[in-house]
C-alpha positions, 0 to 999 in steps of 0.5 A: 500500500502506497504511503501518503508521503510518497505522493506529489499533490498532483499524483494524489489528486489523480489517486483520489479521482481514481478512487471515485472520490471528489477531487477536492478531497486531495486538498483536504487531506494535504491540509491535514497532513502537511499543515496540521501534521495529522497522520491519522485518518480518524482525526480528519474531521471534515472527511466523511466516514465513507471517504475515510474508509476508502482512503484507509483501505488504499493509502497508508498514512504512517510516519517513521517511528521515533526511537529516541529524542535528545535535547541539548541546552542550546536548543538543538534536538536530535531525533532517531527514527526507525524505518519499516525495515528496522534500520535507524537514521537520525535527524537534527533540528537546530534553532537559529535566530531566523528560526528552526532548521532541519538537517536530515539524512539521505542514506542508511550509512555512507560509502564515502569513507571520510576519515573524520566522519561518524556517518561512515562508521556504518557502510551504506546499506541503501538509499532512503526513498523520497517518501522516507526523507519526507517522513523525516522532515514532516515528523520533525515538524510534528514534534515541533508543533506538539511542543508549541514551536514553529515549523522548520523554515529551512532544510539541509541535506547534511545528515547521514549519507551522501546526498549526491549519491541519492540525488534523484530522491533528494531532488524529488523531495525538494520539489515535493516540499516546495509545493504550496500544498505541502510545506511550501518551503522555498527552494532557496531555503534548501541546501544540498551538501556533497563531499565532492561528487561534482559530476551530479552538479549539472543535474542540480543546475538543470532541476534545482538552480535556486537551491543552495549547494555546499561542497565539503572541501576540508583541505586546500591541496590534493595531498591533504584532501586525499588523506582524509577524503577518498573522494578526492581520488575521483574528483580532485581539488582543481576539478572541484573548483572548476565545477564550482565556477561553472555552477556559479556562472550558470546559476548566478548563485554563490557556492558554499565550501565547508571546512572543518578545522582539524588540529594539525591536519588542515588548520595551519597558517599555510593551509589558510593562505593556500585556501585563500589563493584557491578560492580568490576567483570563486564566487563563494562563501566558506563555512568554517566548522568547529570539529565535533570530536568522536572517540572513533577517530584520533582527530581533534578540534583546531586550536588555530581558529583565530589565526586561520580566520584572520588570514582569510579576512586579510585575503578578502575571502567571505567566511563565517564560523559555524559554532558547535551545536548539540555538543551534549547530545552526540553532536557529530553526524552519525554518532547518535545512530552509532551509539544506538547500534552499540547498545543493541549489540 
């Protein structure tokens, strides 16, 4: 039985007509599902019993099971979901000055093998479907509503997995949730992140030219980047920069480079100068990230952040620093799920 969260509004209208129901029933149902976050047919009070019966016999309406919720004093919330096949994924909800933002997963596990990321501790089992990604996001909004909080206004695909390795389902999710009949989130408020699968950028340019793109660079040279990010052996630093320039030219959007500062690896003054030289002709913004330490890796947060920032500033590189959020609740992506897996062994 197909789940409600797998339908676009147009598809659901067609399904409603196919079931010999009035077309306006589709609008009524989507209002309950995406505006009121109701996932129970019986609670849809403006539907007749006959309509509810027909819908319930043909369409499932369940959300993902919430296994665990952790709240940090800084306001960050992390949610652990269980999928129908028993696998678990995590999602973070972060409270910024501009409102709530979601960081969702796109795969079960990750095959990219970055040497500093907990997401890859479990190798990729499969891609999440668009339906499952939508369920993550709607489930998080339902949680916010139940706690008298505003829904998320922006979504980043930066959780477990490599979004560009599941790009078709990510694109479908963005298009579905951009619809006024669903969450009506502007495409400009979605950020698609990649560790560097730049061969997928042309598809983004074609399908979602207004979305934000963030590339995890994390090093200014091939020597350093290949050491910590195997993807660099497929798409090296020069190829990444060339692809970024092509993206900014064709979309007229700036591109974001993410750079987690790791002590003694990529945080030297020399690295800052090299990064400045590398990016001087790119319409970009650098997000400096305070590295979230994980006991699985012998990698530590940088102690040279101030100097690194001063060098970027001196060289007129646009940057901001992302402060560590959720440090008391398994902040690093994938850690909550990894700890859950350990507890079940």
